[in-house]
N, CA and C of each residue as an Amber inpcrd file, in Angstrom:
protein
   306
  13.5770000   0.8140000 -20.1020000  12.1190000   0.5500000 -19.6120000
  11.8360000   0.9860000 -17.8650000  10.9330000   1.5310000 -18.0850000
  10.6240000   1.9570000 -16.7840000  10.2390000   1.2180000 -15.6670000
  10.6820000   1.2160000 -13.9440000  10.9280000   0.4660000 -13.1830000
  10.2870000   0.8870000 -12.0380000   8.6780000   0.4900000 -11.9390000
   7.7990000   1.9050000 -10.9130000   7.6190000   0.6670000  -9.4230000
   8.0260000   1.1450000  -9.2070000   7.5410000   0.6890000  -6.8880000
   8.1040000   2.1330000  -6.1420000   7.0220000   0.9020000  -4.5940000
   7.0730000   2.0520000  -4.0870000   8.3060000   2.3920000  -2.9990000
   8.1890000   3.6610000  -1.9030000   9.5660000   3.9330000  -1.5840000
   9.4560000   2.8820000  -0.2540000   9.1370000   2.1170000  -0.3690000
   8.6910000   0.7790000   0.5150000  10.9390000   0.4040000   1.4210000
  11.1890000   0.3110000   2.1860000  12.7860000   0.4380000   2.8110000
  12.5090000  -0.9100000   1.5110000  12.5080000  -1.8500000   1.5330000
  12.8870000  -2.9450000   1.0770000  13.8050000  -2.5140000  -0.3280000
  12.4410000  -1.8410000  -1.0890000  13.2590000  -1.0610000  -2.3570000
  14.4240000   0.3580000  -2.3920000  14.4130000   0.4580000  -1.2580000
  15.5840000   1.9960000  -1.6240000  16.5930000   1.2170000  -0.7860000
  16.3400000   0.1820000  -0.1030000  17.8410000  -0.4340000   0.5830000
  19.2960000  -0.4810000  -0.5380000  20.6700000   0.0150000   0.4390000
  21.2100000  -0.2520000  -0.6590000  21.3060000  -1.1170000  -1.4440000
  21.1660000  -2.3300000  -1.1000000  22.1200000  -4.0480000  -1.5260000
  20.4260000  -3.4600000  -3.0340000  19.6060000  -3.5430000  -2.9110000
  18.7630000  -2.8960000  -3.9560000  19.0280000  -2.0910000  -5.0370000
  19.6210000  -0.8340000  -3.8890000  19.8830000   0.5400000  -4.8430000
  21.2640000  -0.6610000  -5.8520000  21.8850000  -0.7640000  -5.3440000
  23.2870000  -1.4600000  -6.2570000  22.8240000  -2.2750000  -7.4710000
  22.1680000  -2.8050000  -6.8030000  21.3040000  -3.9540000  -8.0280000
  21.3330000  -3.3550000  -9.0870000  20.2480000  -2.3380000  -8.5840000
  19.3770000  -1.1440000  -9.9790000  20.6920000  -0.6810000 -10.4600000
  21.4310000  -0.3350000  -9.9240000  22.8820000   0.3200000 -10.5040000
  23.6220000  -0.1450000 -11.7460000  23.7220000  -1.4010000 -11.7140000
  24.2650000  -2.4840000 -12.5750000  23.5860000  -2.2590000 -13.6020000
  22.1900000  -1.9170000 -13.4980000  21.1600000  -2.2090000 -15.2970000
  21.1550000  -0.2450000 -15.2760000  21.6190000   0.3370000 -14.9290000
  21.6410000   1.4940000 -15.4020000  21.6540000   1.9410000 -16.5070000
  20.7680000   2.7630000 -17.2030000  20.4300000   2.6440000 -19.0070000
  19.7930000   2.1440000 -19.5430000  19.6620000   0.7170000 -19.0980000
  18.1580000   0.0970000 -19.3190000  17.0630000   0.5100000 -18.3940000
  17.1000000   0.0230000 -16.9240000  16.0610000   0.5910000 -15.7130000
  16.2300000   1.7920000 -16.0450000  15.0830000   2.1460000 -15.3960000
  14.8570000   3.8190000 -15.0280000  13.9680000   3.3940000 -13.8540000
  14.6760000   3.1970000 -12.5860000  13.8510000   3.1130000 -11.7460000
  12.6740000   4.7130000 -11.1350000  11.5760000   4.3290000 -10.9130000
  11.0190000   5.6090000 -10.4530000  10.0540000   4.7810000  -9.6410000
  10.3340000   5.9140000  -8.2320000   9.5180000   5.4320000  -7.0310000
   8.1230000   6.4080000  -6.9180000   7.5450000   5.7330000  -6.7550000
   6.1040000   6.6560000  -5.1720000   5.9330000   6.5070000  -4.2380000
   5.4970000   7.5270000  -3.8100000   5.7570000   7.6990000  -1.8580000
   5.5300000   6.2120000  -1.5440000   5.5770000   6.0200000  -0.6850000
   5.5860000   4.8870000   0.2990000   3.9670000   4.6900000   0.1320000
   3.4470000   3.8080000   0.7750000   1.7100000   3.9930000   0.7700000
   1.4240000   4.4220000  -0.0840000   2.0200000   4.7160000  -1.2880000
   0.4360000   4.6960000  -2.6830000   0.1280000   3.6690000  -3.1760000
   0.4790000   2.9080000  -3.0990000   0.3830000   1.8270000  -4.1450000
  -1.4530000   1.1680000  -3.7350000  -2.0040000   0.5120000  -4.6450000
  -3.2200000   0.1760000  -4.1400000  -3.0540000  -1.1080000  -2.8900000
  -1.7140000  -1.9600000  -3.5220000  -1.4510000  -2.9150000  -2.2530000
  -1.0280000  -2.0960000  -1.0400000  -0.5640000  -1.4450000  -1.2190000
  -0.4910000  -0.4970000   0.3910000  -2.0700000  -0.6150000   0.9250000
  -2.3970000   0.2570000   0.4480000  -3.8730000   0.5350000   0.5420000
  -4.8150000  -0.6380000   1.4530000  -4.2850000  -1.8710000   0.1210000
  -5.3220000  -2.8840000   0.9650000  -4.4030000  -3.2200000   1.8490000
  -3.2790000  -3.4730000   2.1340000  -2.7460000  -3.5450000   3.3370000
  -3.1170000  -2.9380000   4.8800000  -3.3200000  -1.7780000   4.4640000
  -3.6490000  -0.8600000   5.2990000  -5.3660000  -1.2420000   6.2280000
  -5.6960000  -1.6380000   4.7590000  -7.7620000  -1.8700000   4.9690000
  -7.6340000  -3.1240000   5.9140000  -7.0720000  -4.0590000   5.4070000
  -6.9510000  -5.5820000   6.6680000  -6.4890000  -5.3770000   7.8630000
  -5.0350000  -4.3360000   7.8100000  -4.6840000  -4.6690000   9.3050000
  -5.8800000  -3.7910000  10.3060000  -6.2480000  -3.0110000   9.8080000
  -7.3740000  -1.8930000  10.2130000  -8.5770000  -2.9430000  10.8390000
  -9.4000000  -3.1920000   9.5110000 -10.3620000  -4.0670000   9.9990000
  -9.8630000  -5.7460000  11.1330000  -8.5380000  -6.1520000  10.5150000
  -8.3290000  -6.8350000  12.0170000  -8.6210000  -6.6350000  13.0660000
  -7.3960000  -5.2300000  13.3310000  -7.0430000  -4.8950000  14.9900000
  -8.9300000  -5.0820000  15.0980000 -10.0820000  -4.5180000  13.9900000
 -11.0290000  -3.9930000  15.1950000 -12.0040000  -5.4680000  15.2890000
 -11.6750000  -6.2570000  14.3550000 -12.3050000  -7.4090000  14.3150000
 -12.6050000  -8.8960000  14.5460000 -10.5720000  -8.8200000  14.2610000
 -10.3880000 -10.3140000  13.9450000  -9.4550000 -10.3700000  15.3570000
  -8.4040000  -9.5580000  15.8250000  -7.4730000  -9.5310000  16.9150000
  -8.1740000 -10.3650000  17.9250000  -8.1350000 -11.4010000  18.2940000
  -8.5760000 -12.1090000  19.4960000  -9.5760000 -12.5790000  19.9810000
 -10.1900000 -12.9980000  18.0270000 -11.0230000 -13.9220000  18.1160000
 -10.9510000 -15.0170000  18.2200000 -12.2760000 -16.1620000  18.4800000
 -12.0790000 -17.1930000  18.1560000 -12.9750000 -17.8950000  17.1150000
 -13.0540000 -18.2750000  16.3290000 -14.1160000 -19.2540000  15.5790000
 -13.7710000 -20.7210000  15.3170000 -14.8030000 -21.5440000  15.3660000
 -15.5310000 -22.8580000  15.5790000 -15.2340000 -23.4400000  14.4220000
 -15.1310000 -22.7720000  13.3440000 -14.8990000 -23.1170000  11.7210000
 -14.8190000 -22.0310000  11.1990000 -14.6670000 -22.3480000   9.6190000
 -14.1690000 -21.4610000   8.9300000 -15.5630000 -20.5290000   8.2480000
 -16.8190000 -21.0120000   8.8390000 -18.1570000 -20.8170000   8.4330000
 -18.2700000 -19.9260000   9.4060000 -18.1700000 -19.9260000  10.2000000
 -18.2230000 -19.0780000  11.9710000 -17.8420000 -17.8000000  11.4710000
 -16.4030000 -17.7560000  11.4970000 -15.4860000 -17.0060000  10.3210000
 -16.3530000 -16.1410000   9.4000000 -16.1970000 -17.1790000   8.7210000
 -16.7220000 -16.1520000   7.3960000 -18.4100000 -15.3420000   7.6120000
 -19.2780000 -15.6130000   8.9710000 -20.3560000 -15.0350000   9.2410000
 -19.5970000 -14.0220000   9.6610000 -18.9260000 -14.0720000  10.8010000
 -18.7600000 -13.3440000  11.1000000 -18.1870000 -12.0470000  10.3290000
 -17.3990000 -12.2410000   9.3070000 -16.6000000 -11.1870000   8.9340000
 -17.9130000 -10.5660000   7.8310000 -19.1020000 -11.3120000   7.7800000
 -20.0620000 -10.7110000   6.7240000 -20.9580000  -9.8630000   7.6940000
 -20.9210000  -9.9040000   8.9290000 -21.9680000  -8.5790000   9.6440000
 -21.1750000  -7.4850000   9.8610000 -19.1420000  -8.2400000  10.3110000
 -18.1010000  -6.6450000  10.3970000 -18.0940000  -5.9020000   9.5650000
 -18.0420000  -6.7530000   8.3330000 -18.1960000  -5.1850000   7.0320000
 -18.8570000  -4.2760000   7.0180000 -20.1740000  -4.5740000   7.1270000
 -20.8800000  -3.1310000   6.8560000 -20.4490000  -2.4100000   8.3270000
 -20.4990000  -2.5480000   9.3350000 -20.0890000  -2.0570000  10.2570000
 -19.0420000  -1.0050000  10.3800000 -17.8890000  -2.0110000  10.2880000
 -16.7040000  -1.2890000   9.5880000 -16.9720000  -0.5370000   9.0070000
 -17.4330000  -0.4870000   7.7780000 -17.8120000   0.9560000   6.4780000
 -18.1450000   2.1890000   7.3300000 -19.5400000   1.6460000   8.2890000
 -20.0390000   2.5600000   8.9150000 -19.2720000   3.1340000   9.8990000
 -18.6210000   2.9130000   9.8460000 -17.9560000   3.5950000  11.6180000
 -16.8320000   3.7020000  11.4730000 -15.8190000   3.0860000  10.4570000
 -14.5370000   3.2290000  10.8220000 -13.9240000   3.9600000   9.1430000
 -14.5460000   3.9810000   7.9740000 -13.9160000   3.7050000   6.7430000
 -14.7240000   4.9360000   6.6730000 -14.2400000   6.0270000   5.7970000
 -14.8670000   7.1830000   5.2180000 -13.6260000   7.9830000   3.9140000
 -14.8840000   8.2070000   3.3870000 -14.3880000   8.3470000   1.8710000
 -13.1640000  10.1520000   2.0870000 -12.2800000  10.0110000   0.9600000
 -11.0690000  11.0610000   1.8620000 -10.8330000  11.9730000  -0.4350000
 -10.5190000  12.7100000  -0.3060000 -10.1750000  13.4440000  -1.2070000
  -8.3280000  12.7970000  -1.4170000  -7.9360000  13.0730000  -2.7280000
  -6.9010000  12.6910000  -3.1190000  -6.1150000  14.4430000  -3.5170000
  -5.0740000  14.8980000  -2.7380000  -3.7810000  15.6890000  -2.8530000
  -3.2970000  15.7180000  -3.8370000  -2.9110000  14.1510000  -4.5910000
  -1.7690000  14.2310000  -5.4220000  -2.2040000  14.8040000  -6.5590000
  -1.9130000  15.6570000  -6.8330000  -2.4120000  16.0340000  -8.1690000
  -1.0740000  16.2060000  -9.6050000  -1.0550000  16.2050000 -10.4910000
  -0.3120000  15.8250000 -11.8760000   0.9950000  16.9530000 -11.3700000
   0.3690000  18.0050000 -10.7150000   1.6530000  18.8450000 -10.9780000
   2.7310000  18.9260000 -10.0180000   2.1320000  18.5780000  -8.9110000
   2.8770000  17.6370000  -7.8270000   3.3760000  16.5890000  -8.1620000
   2.9820000  15.4390000  -8.7820000   3.3310000  14.2850000  -9.3020000
   4.8280000  14.7910000 -10.2220000   4.3210000  15.3390000 -10.9270000
   5.8160000  16.0130000 -11.8030000   6.9890000  16.3510000 -11.3300000
   6.2650000  17.5270000 -10.1470000   7.3040000  18.0860000  -9.6390000
   8.2810000  17.4260000  -8.5940000   7.2850000  15.9000000  -7.6030000
   7.9170000  14.8650000  -7.1010000   8.9410000  14.2590000  -8.1260000
   8.2010000  13.4610000  -9.3860000   9.2970000  12.8130000 -10.3810000
  10.5020000  13.6690000 -10.7780000  10.6720000  14.6060000 -11.0950000
  11.6140000  15.2280000 -11.5690000  12.4560000  15.7290000 -10.2540000
  12.3300000  15.4450000  -9.3090000  13.3250000  15.7410000  -8.1550000
  13.7490000  13.9150000  -7.8060000  13.3800000  13.1940000  -7.6920000
  13.5130000  11.6620000  -7.2320000  13.8160000  10.6400000  -9.1670000
  13.8130000  11.1550000  -9.8480000  14.1580000  10.4620000 -11.1610000
  15.3910000  10.5710000 -11.2490000  16.3770000  11.4130000 -11.1270000
  17.8130000  11.6960000 -11.7130000  18.6610000  10.3780000 -11.0310000
């Protein structure tokens, strides 16, 4: 069975690697580059949005906070969110996988 996880320090720690080594032959760990998963991308988005629109904020109610977020979202997209192009190609992925799957 393939176990696919990102290269987060918690996944690459010696204790984790020792645990996985006990199951070598059954588990086939495959690590993606750190910050590659959708969850990492969502965490980075929330961190950036929070930095610009939530840090040091104070709201009297949940409704006031939700209203603030509703107004801030489009502004954040206009000022800070920019499209990008992936540079991770299938050949690059195969090279990376060959190097790290040993």
